[in-house]
C-alpha positions in Angstrom: -8.8 -35.1 -19.7 -11.9 -33.2 -20.8 -14.6 -35.1 -22.6 -16.4 -33.4 -25.4 -19.7 -34.5 -23.8 -19.1 -32.9 -20.4 -21.1 -29.9 -19.5 -19.8 -26.9 -17.6 -20.9 -28.3 -14.2 -19.1 -31.6 -14.8 -15.9 -29.9 -15.9 -16.1 -27.6 -12.8 -16.5 -30.6 -10.5 -13.5 -32.3 -12.1 -11.3 -29.2 -11.6 -12.4 -29.1 -7.9 -11.3 -32.7 -7.4 -8.1 -32.4 -9.4 -5.1 -31.4 -7.2 -2.4 -29.2 -8.8 0.5 -31.2 -10.1 2.9 -29.2 -8.0 1.2 -30.5 -4.8 1.7 -34.2 -5.6 2.8 -36.2 -3.8 2.1 -34.2 -0.6 4.4 -35.0 2.3 3.0 -34.6 5.8 5.3 -33.9 8.7 5.3 -36.6 11.3 5.9 -34.2 14.2 7.1 -30.7 15.2 9.9 -30.8 17.7 10.9 -28.1 20.1 14.3 -26.5 19.7 16.9 -26.2 22.4 15.8 -22.7 23.4 12.1 -23.5 23.5 11.5 -22.4 19.9 9.7 -24.9 17.6 11.4 -26.2 14.5 9.9 -27.9 11.5 10.5 -31.7 11.5 10.4 -32.0 7.6 11.8 -29.1 5.6 10.3 -30.4 2.4 6.7 -30.8 3.6 4.0 -28.8 1.9 3.4 -25.4 3.3 -0.2 -25.7 4.5 0.5 -29.1 6.2 3.2 -27.3 8.2 1.2 -24.2 8.9 -1.4 -26.1 10.9 0.8 -27.6 13.6 2.9 -24.4 13.6 -0.2 -22.3 14.2 -1.3 -24.6 17.0 2.1 -24.0 18.7 1.8 -20.2 18.2 -1.6 -20.3 19.9 0.2 -21.9 22.9 2.7 -19.0 22.9 5.5 -21.0 21.3 8.0 -19.1 19.1 7.5 -20.6 15.6 8.6 -19.2 12.3 6.7 -19.7 9.1 7.9 -22.1 6.4 10.5 -20.6 4.1 10.8 -21.0 0.4 8.8 -20.3 -2.8 5.2 -21.3 -2.8 4.5 -24.2 -5.2 0.8 -23.6 -5.9 -2.2 -21.5 -5.0 -2.8 -23.4 -1.8 0.7 -22.5 -0.6 0.2 -18.8 -1.4 -3.1 -18.6 0.4 -1.7 -20.5 3.4 1.3 -18.1 3.7 -1.1 -15.1 3.3 -3.2 -16.4 6.2 -0.1 -16.9 8.3 1.2 -13.4 7.5 -2.1 -11.8 8.5 -2.6 -13.8 11.6 1.0 -13.7 13.0 2.3 -10.4 11.6 4.5 -11.8 8.9 5.5 -10.1 5.7 2.0 -9.0 4.6 3.2 -6.9 1.7 5.0 -9.9 0.1 2.1 -12.2 0.9 -0.4 -10.0 -0.8 1.9 -9.4 -3.8 2.1 -13.2 -4.2 -1.7 -13.5 -4.0 -2.1 -10.8 -6.6 0.0 -12.9 -9.0 -2.5 -15.8 -8.6 -5.8 -14.0 -8.2 -6.8 -14.5 -11.9 -6.1 -18.2 -11.7 -8.6 -19.0 -8.9 -12.4 -19.0 -8.6 -14.7 -19.3 -5.6 -17.8 -20.7 -7.3 -17.9 -23.5 -10.0 -20.7 -21.8 -11.8 -18.6 -18.7 -12.6 -15.2 -20.4 -13.1 -13.3 -20.4 -16.4 -11.9 -23.6 -17.7 -8.4 -22.4 -16.9 -9.2 -21.4 -13.3 -8.8 -23.6 -10.2 -11.8 -23.6 -7.8 -10.8 -23.2 -4.2 -11.8 -25.8 -1.7 -13.6 -24.9 1.5 -10.4 -24.7 3.7 -8.7 -22.4 1.2 -11.8 -20.1 1.1 -11.9 -20.0 4.9 -8.2 -19.1 5.2 -8.5 -16.5 2.4 -11.6 -15.0 4.1 -9.9 -14.7 7.4 -6.9 -13.1 5.8 -9.1 -10.5 4.1 -11.0 -9.7 7.3 -7.7 -9.2 9.1 -6.3 -7.0 6.4 -9.5 -4.9 6.4 -9.3 -4.3 10.1 -5.6 -3.5 10.2 -4.4 -2.6 6.6 -0.7 -2.9 5.9 0.6 0.7 5.5 3.0 -0.3 2.6 0.0 -1.8 0.7 -2.1 1.3 1.3 0.8 3.5 -0.1 1.0 1.4 -3.2 -2.8 1.3 -3.8 -3.4 5.0 -3.3 -3.2 7.0 -6.5 -0.4 9.3 -5.4 1.0 12.0 -7.6 3.9 10.5 -9.6 6.4 12.9 -8.0 5.3 12.0 -4.4 5.6 8.3 -5.3 9.1 8.9 -6.8 10.5 10.8 -3.8 8.7 9.2 -0.9 8.0 5.5 -1.7 11.4 4.0 -0.9 11.5 5.9 2.4 8.0 4.9 3.4 8.4 1.2 2.4 11.6 1.1 4.5 9.6 2.6 7.4 11.4 5.9 7.3 8.2 7.9 7.6 9.8 11.2 8.6 12.0 11.2 5.5 9.1 10.2 3.3 7.0 13.2 4.4 10.0 15.6 4.4 10.8 14.7 0.8 7.2 15.1 -0.3 7.1 18.7 1.2 10.2 19.5 -0.8 8.5 18.3 -3.9 5.5 20.5 -3.2 7.8 23.5 -2.7 9.6 22.7 -6.0 6.3 22.4 -7.9 5.0 25.8 -6.6 8.2 27.5 -7.7 8.1 25.9 -11.1 4.5 26.7 -11.9 4.6 30.2 -10.4 8.1 31.3 -11.6 8.9 32.5 -8.1 12.3 30.9 -7.4 13.7 33.2 -4.8 11.3 32.2 -2.0 10.6 29.0 -0.2 7.8 27.3 1.8 5.6 29.7 3.8 7.1 32.8 2.2 6.6 31.2 -1.2 2.9 30.7 -0.4 2.6 34.3 0.7 4.1 35.5 -2.5 2.0 33.3 -4.9 -1.4 32.5 -3.3 -2.5 35.0 -0.7 -2.9 38.4 -2.4 -6.7 37.9 -2.5 -7.4 41.6 -2.1 -5.8 42.1 -5.6 -6.3 38.9 -7.6 -4.3 40.3 -10.4 -1.2 39.8 -8.3 -1.9 36.1 -7.6 0.6 33.8 -9.3 -1.5 30.7 -8.4 -5.3 31.0 -8.7 -7.3 28.1 -7.4 -10.5 29.1 -9.1 -12.0 31.7 -11.5 -14.5 33.1 -9.0 -12.3 35.4 -6.9 -14.9 38.2 -7.3 -17.2 36.2 -5.1 -16.9 35.4 -1.4 -17.0 31.7 -2.0 -14.2 31.9 -4.5 -12.1 34.0 -2.1 -12.7 31.6 0.7 -11.5 28.7 -1.2 -8.4 30.5 -2.4 -7.6 31.6 1.2 -8.4 28.1 2.6 -6.2 26.3 0.2 -3.4 28.8 0.7 -3.7 28.2 4.4 -3.5 24.4 4.0 -0.4 24.8 1.8 1.2 27.2 4.3 0.3 24.8 7.1 2.0 21.9 5.3 5.3 23.8 5.4 5.0 25.0 8.9 3.6 21.8 10.5 5.0 19.0 8.3 8.2 20.4 6.8 9.8 22.7 9.3 9.9 20.5 12.4 11.3 17.6 10.3 14.0 19.8 8.9 15.2 21.1 12.3 14.8 18.1 14.6 16.3 14.6 14.7 14.0 11.8 13.4 13.9 10.4 16.9 12.6 13.6 18.4 9.0 13.3 19.8 7.9 16.3 17.9 8.5 14.7 14.5 8.1 11.0 15.1 5.5 9.5 12.9 3.5 6.2 12.8 2.9 4.9 9.3 -0.8 5.8 9.3 -0.2 9.4 10.3 2.6 9.6 7.7 0.1 8.4 5.1 -2.4 11.1 6.2 0.2 13.8 5.8 1.3 12.5 2.4 -2.3 12.4 1.2 -2.7 16.1 2.3 0.5 17.0 0.4 -0.8 15.0 -2.6 -4.0 16.9 -2.7 -2.2 20.3 -2.7 0.1 19.2 -5.5 -2.9 18.3 -7.6 -4.6 21.6 -6.9 -1.5 23.6 -7.7 -1.2 21.8 -11.0 -4.8 22.5 -11.8 -4.6 26.1 -10.7 -2.0 27.3 -13.2 -1.7 26.8 -17.0 0.7 23.8 -17.5 3.1 25.9 -19.5 6.1 24.9 -17.3 4.8 21.6 -15.9 5.9 19.0 -18.4 9.5 20.3 -18.8 9.9 19.9 -15.0 8.4 16.4 -14.9 4.9 17.3 -13.7 1.5 17.0 -15.2 1.1 15.3 -18.6 
């Protein structure tokens, strides 16, 4: 109960001391017993998540095979505990951070800046959250990076499911196809593809009147010509280096195998060229093909 005479500091102190209803009563496990194959199993399945994480983490540090608690987190403490576990022991980091995003507005670190509706984190919760943040900063989860980066809507549409499911080659391959489609739609050149399409639409710098895609309005100057030539070369390189090997080799071939970070780098390069192609040409045909807007 909040008394009318309480000041902000008193109310904040009361919130700090008040445990969430979902955590009462807290049941602590009496022990963690080893399984028949040497893997550790939780003694009490209904114990609160954080109270099970601590003995579980201790066993992990001793090289025991321990799985994290399963189930739906009951409160903010559970969410932070599972986030910490995911970052420290390579759990489902994407799911853990999505859960944290759902509670981020409900928590506060300092009483002085907390709203009446927010719960102030205790020192152990702050410590676990800080450690999770440091770990994520050092080794970001690729799926989270994909979702946080402002990709072109078309790239997000054709590549996201592949990337999230760790099919990096397919993600990049589909993105190159989307770039090829965009160039055809905005230039009106539909009888050519990939490198030949770039040649026909972007590279006639000696006679700018023949360009179907102009990246700037300064093609009478060396700087303008250099940018036009450079962007055309990047676009051509995307098709030759990113698209063609992936279209002619199996995904397991060493030439086309991709780690998630490298796939993100390639997707971001394709993304940049899609944005430049859209800006280079009047959007007369963009919206009807699902681009721009």
